[in-house]
SEPA-441045 format. One record per residue (C-alpha): x, y, z; residue number from 1; residue in one letter. Coordinates in Angstrom, 3 decimals, padded with zeros to 6 digits. Layout:
BEGIN
<r X="X" Y="Y" Z="Z" num="NUM" residuo="A"/>
...
END
This chain:
BEGIN
<r X="-006.059" Y="-038.628" Z="008.651" num="1" residuo="M"/>
<r X="-007.675" Y="-038.596" Z="012.100" num="2" residuo="K"/>
<r X="-009.875" Y="-035.545" Z="012.822" num="3" residuo="P"/>
<r X="-007.660" Y="-034.289" Z="015.641" num="4" residuo="K"/>
<r X="-004.479" Y="-034.530" Z="013.552" num="5" residuo="L"/>
<r X="-006.368" Y="-032.962" Z="010.606" num="6" residuo="H"/>
<r X="-007.310" Y="-030.036" Z="012.760" num="7" residuo="N"/>
<r X="-003.798" Y="-029.433" Z="013.891" num="8" residuo="I"/>
<r X="-002.543" Y="-029.642" Z="010.255" num="9" residuo="F"/>
<r X="-005.113" Y="-027.056" Z="009.154" num="10" residuo="V"/>
<r X="-004.332" Y="-024.822" Z="012.003" num="11" residuo="F"/>
<r X="-000.600" Y="-025.076" Z="011.246" num="12" residuo="F"/>
<r X="-001.238" Y="-024.199" Z="007.477" num="13" residuo="C"/>
<r X="-003.454" Y="-021.296" Z="008.353" num="14" residuo="L"/>
<r X="-000.787" Y="-019.959" Z="010.734" num="15" residuo="L"/>
<r X="001.976" Y="-020.130" Z="008.216" num="16" residuo="I"/>
<r X="-000.243" Y="-018.414" Z="005.563" num="17" residuo="F"/>
<r X="-001.062" Y="-015.588" Z="007.981" num="18" residuo="T"/>
<r X="002.548" Y="-015.023" Z="008.891" num="19" residuo="V"/>
<r X="003.886" Y="-015.144" Z="005.318" num="20" residuo="T"/>
<r X="001.251" Y="-012.866" Z="003.804" num="21" residuo="C"/>
<r X="001.616" Y="-010.014" Z="006.264" num="22" residuo="D"/>
<r X="003.805" Y="-007.015" Z="005.676" num="23" residuo="R"/>
<r X="006.798" Y="-006.512" Z="007.888" num="24" residuo="P"/>
<r X="006.372" Y="-004.318" Z="010.857" num="25" residuo="E"/>
<r X="008.006" Y="-000.947" Z="010.638" num="26" residuo="C"/>
<r X="008.311" Y="002.001" Z="012.994" num="27" residuo="N"/>
<r X="008.045" Y="005.544" Z="011.622" num="28" residuo="N"/>
<r X="010.592" Y="007.928" Z="013.060" num="29" residuo="S"/>
<r X="009.755" Y="010.930" Z="010.837" num="30" residuo="N"/>
<r X="008.126" Y="013.834" Z="012.863" num="31" residuo="P"/>
<r X="006.258" Y="015.193" Z="009.881" num="32" residuo="I"/>
<r X="004.678" Y="011.684" Z="009.244" num="33" residuo="F"/>
<r X="003.680" Y="011.589" Z="012.969" num="34" residuo="N"/>
<r X="002.293" Y="015.149" Z="013.015" num="35" residuo="K"/>
<r X="000.211" Y="015.149" Z="009.755" num="36" residuo="F"/>
<r X="-002.103" Y="012.602" Z="008.259" num="37" residuo="S"/>
<r X="-001.407" Y="011.091" Z="004.838" num="38" residuo="P"/>
<r X="-003.990" Y="013.152" Z="003.016" num="39" residuo="D"/>
<r X="-002.474" Y="016.547" Z="003.965" num="40" residuo="T"/>
<r X="-000.090" Y="018.438" Z="001.598" num="41" residuo="K"/>
<r X="002.546" Y="018.607" Z="004.293" num="42" residuo="Q"/>
<r X="002.734" Y="014.741" Z="004.608" num="43" residuo="Y"/>
<r X="002.702" Y="014.248" Z="000.836" num="44" residuo="K"/>
<r X="005.513" Y="016.888" Z="000.300" num="45" residuo="D"/>
<r X="007.622" Y="015.121" Z="002.942" num="46" residuo="E"/>
<r X="006.882" Y="011.759" Z="001.386" num="47" residuo="L"/>
<r X="008.157" Y="013.041" Z="-002.091" num="48" residuo="I"/>
<r X="011.320" Y="014.116" Z="-000.297" num="49" residuo="K"/>
<r X="011.785" Y="010.702" Z="001.416" num="50" residuo="Q"/>
<r X="011.011" Y="008.735" Z="-001.744" num="51" residuo="L"/>
<r X="013.859" Y="010.600" Z="-003.576" num="52" residuo="K"/>
<r X="016.270" Y="009.337" Z="-000.874" num="53" residuo="L"/>
<r X="015.341" Y="005.663" Z="-001.252" num="54" residuo="V"/>
<r X="016.212" Y="003.148" Z="-003.976" num="55" residuo="N"/>
<r X="012.926" Y="002.459" Z="-005.680" num="56" residuo="N"/>
<r X="013.804" Y="-001.232" Z="-006.015" num="57" residuo="E"/>
<r X="013.752" Y="-001.667" Z="-002.203" num="58" residuo="K"/>
<r X="010.340" Y="-000.094" Z="-001.842" num="59" residuo="L"/>
<r X="007.370" Y="-002.405" Z="-001.105" num="60" residuo="R"/>
<r X="003.643" Y="-001.437" Z="-001.191" num="61" residuo="Y"/>
<r X="000.633" Y="-003.160" Z="000.595" num="62" residuo="W"/>
<r X="-002.960" Y="-002.143" Z="000.030" num="63" residuo="L"/>
<r X="-004.635" Y="-000.786" Z="003.043" num="64" residuo="E"/>
<r X="-007.943" Y="000.369" Z="001.618" num="65" residuo="Q"/>
<r X="-010.030" Y="001.742" Z="-001.334" num="66" residuo="Y"/>
<r X="-012.022" Y="004.983" Z="-000.910" num="67" residuo="Q"/>
<r X="-014.217" Y="007.149" Z="-003.017" num="68" residuo="E"/>
<r X="-014.295" Y="010.882" Z="-002.299" num="69" residuo="N"/>
<r X="-015.775" Y="013.699" Z="-004.300" num="70" residuo="G"/>
<r X="-016.178" Y="011.567" Z="-007.410" num="71" residuo="G"/>
<r X="-012.541" Y="010.505" Z="-007.273" num="72" residuo="Q"/>
<r X="-011.221" Y="006.950" Z="-006.412" num="73" residuo="E"/>
<r X="-008.218" Y="006.350" Z="-004.117" num="74" residuo="Y"/>
<r X="-006.060" Y="003.472" Z="-003.036" num="75" residuo="L"/>
<r X="-004.240" Y="003.826" Z="000.276" num="76" residuo="Y"/>
<r X="-001.038" Y="001.884" Z="000.656" num="77" residuo="F"/>
<r X="001.573" Y="001.276" Z="003.362" num="78" residuo="F"/>
<r X="004.973" Y="001.892" Z="001.760" num="79" residuo="V"/>
<r X="008.168" Y="000.772" Z="003.443" num="80" residuo="Q"/>
<r X="011.757" Y="000.023" Z="002.638" num="81" residuo="G"/>
<r X="015.278" Y="001.215" Z="003.132" num="82" residuo="D"/>
<r X="014.221" Y="003.030" Z="006.335" num="83" residuo="G"/>
<r X="011.000" Y="004.435" Z="004.892" num="84" residuo="L"/>
<r X="007.757" Y="003.635" Z="006.803" num="85" residuo="C"/>
<r X="004.804" Y="005.661" Z="005.655" num="86" residuo="A"/>
<r X="001.393" Y="005.680" Z="003.947" num="87" residuo="K"/>
<r X="000.669" Y="006.797" Z="000.314" num="88" residuo="I"/>
<r X="-002.611" Y="007.627" Z="-001.183" num="89" residuo="I"/>
<r X="-002.893" Y="007.084" Z="-005.010" num="90" residuo="L"/>
<r X="-005.616" Y="008.713" Z="-007.148" num="91" residuo="N"/>
<r X="-006.682" Y="006.095" Z="-009.595" num="92" residuo="V"/>
<r X="-007.920" Y="007.369" Z="-012.840" num="93" residuo="K"/>
<r X="-006.885" Y="004.324" Z="-015.093" num="94" residuo="Q"/>
<r X="-007.656" Y="000.901" Z="-013.615" num="95" residuo="W"/>
<r X="-005.261" Y="-001.006" Z="-015.995" num="96" residuo="N"/>
<r X="-004.077" Y="-004.354" Z="-014.319" num="97" residuo="K"/>
<r X="-006.085" Y="-003.564" Z="-011.180" num="98" residuo="I"/>
<r X="-009.750" Y="-003.955" Z="-012.435" num="99" residuo="E"/>
<r X="-010.471" Y="-006.470" Z="-009.735" num="100" residuo="G"/>
<r X="-009.475" Y="-004.071" Z="-007.071" num="101" residuo="V"/>
<r X="-012.039" Y="-001.665" Z="-008.326" num="102" residuo="K"/>
<r X="-014.736" Y="-004.270" Z="-008.623" num="103" residuo="K"/>
<r X="-014.329" Y="-005.443" Z="-004.995" num="104" residuo="S"/>
<r X="-013.643" Y="-001.845" Z="-003.797" num="105" residuo="K"/>
<r X="-010.398" Y="-003.198" Z="-002.404" num="106" residuo="G"/>
<r X="-011.984" Y="-005.550" Z="000.004" num="107" residuo="V"/>
<r X="-010.525" Y="-008.833" Z="-001.167" num="108" residuo="S"/>
<r X="-007.098" Y="-007.227" Z="-001.925" num="109" residuo="Y"/>
<r X="-006.433" Y="-005.694" Z="001.626" num="110" residuo="R"/>
<r X="-002.920" Y="-006.569" Z="002.721" num="111" residuo="G"/>
<r X="-001.953" Y="-007.677" Z="-000.757" num="112" residuo="A"/>
<r X="001.454" Y="-006.549" Z="-001.963" num="113" residuo="E"/>
<r X="001.636" Y="-004.539" Z="-005.209" num="114" residuo="F"/>
<r X="005.028" Y="-005.285" Z="-006.838" num="115" residuo="K"/>
<r X="006.782" Y="-002.491" Z="-008.660" num="116" residuo="N"/>
<r X="003.956" Y="-000.007" Z="-008.018" num="117" residuo="L"/>
<r X="004.412" Y="003.009" Z="-010.338" num="118" residuo="K"/>
<r X="002.868" Y="006.452" Z="-010.089" num="119" residuo="F"/>
<r X="003.130" Y="009.885" Z="-011.363" num="120" residuo="D"/>
<r X="003.550" Y="012.886" Z="-008.938" num="121" residuo="I"/>
<r X="001.625" Y="016.128" Z="-009.409" num="122" residuo="F"/>
<r X="002.800" Y="018.951" Z="-007.161" num="123" residuo="Q"/>
<r X="002.134" Y="022.642" Z="-007.062" num="124" residuo="D"/>
<r X="001.754" Y="025.262" Z="-004.260" num="125" residuo="T"/>
<r X="-001.729" Y="024.183" Z="-003.489" num="126" residuo="L"/>
<r X="-001.864" Y="020.475" Z="-004.037" num="127" residuo="K"/>
<r X="000.265" Y="017.378" Z="-004.018" num="128" residuo="T"/>
<r X="-001.119" Y="014.206" Z="-005.610" num="129" residuo="E"/>
<r X="000.124" Y="010.641" Z="-006.419" num="130" residuo="F"/>
<r X="-001.519" Y="009.162" Z="-009.448" num="131" residuo="I"/>
<r X="-001.507" Y="005.396" Z="-010.090" num="132" residuo="Y"/>
<r X="000.177" Y="004.514" Z="-013.383" num="133" residuo="K"/>
<r X="001.100" Y="000.731" Z="-013.483" num="134" residuo="D"/>
<r X="002.362" Y="-002.278" Z="-011.500" num="135" residuo="L"/>
<r X="004.048" Y="-005.596" Z="-012.354" num="136" residuo="D"/>
<r X="001.790" Y="-007.864" Z="-010.319" num="137" residuo="K"/>
<r X="-000.263" Y="-008.269" Z="-007.128" num="138" residuo="I"/>
<r X="000.671" Y="-010.883" Z="-004.518" num="139" residuo="I"/>
<r X="-002.413" Y="-011.692" Z="-002.612" num="140" residuo="D"/>
END
C-alpha cells in the first residue's frame, strides 16, 4: 500500500473508531439536574425518582472518571436512556469484575460503556448513595 493511501486508510479507521465508541449526545431538561451538582443529596434524590420512571433495560452507562475522597472510592458515570440524561456517582466497595478500573484509576476506561450496571441505593434523611454491585461487561 502506498504511504499516502495508507495514511488515508489509517485516518478513516481512527475516525470510525472514535465515532462508534463515543456515547450519544443528550440534553438534560431536568431543572434539578441543572441546578445541583451530581454529588448533592437533591440531585441524587431526583435521580432516584427519574430512574424509577425509566425501563432499566433502556439505560446505558459510560464511565466519566474515578475519584478517591475521604478513604472512599467512586466511579462517575454518564447515564442516559428513555429521556434520562444525567450523571450518577457510584461508591465502590467491592471491585468484582472491575479490578482493572481500580488498577488504572479509571484512566484507560474513560468513555467505556458498562453494560447492565447494577447498584444498590441507600437513602435516608441525611444522605443518598449509590453503591456498585455488578455489571455484565465493559465495552471499551
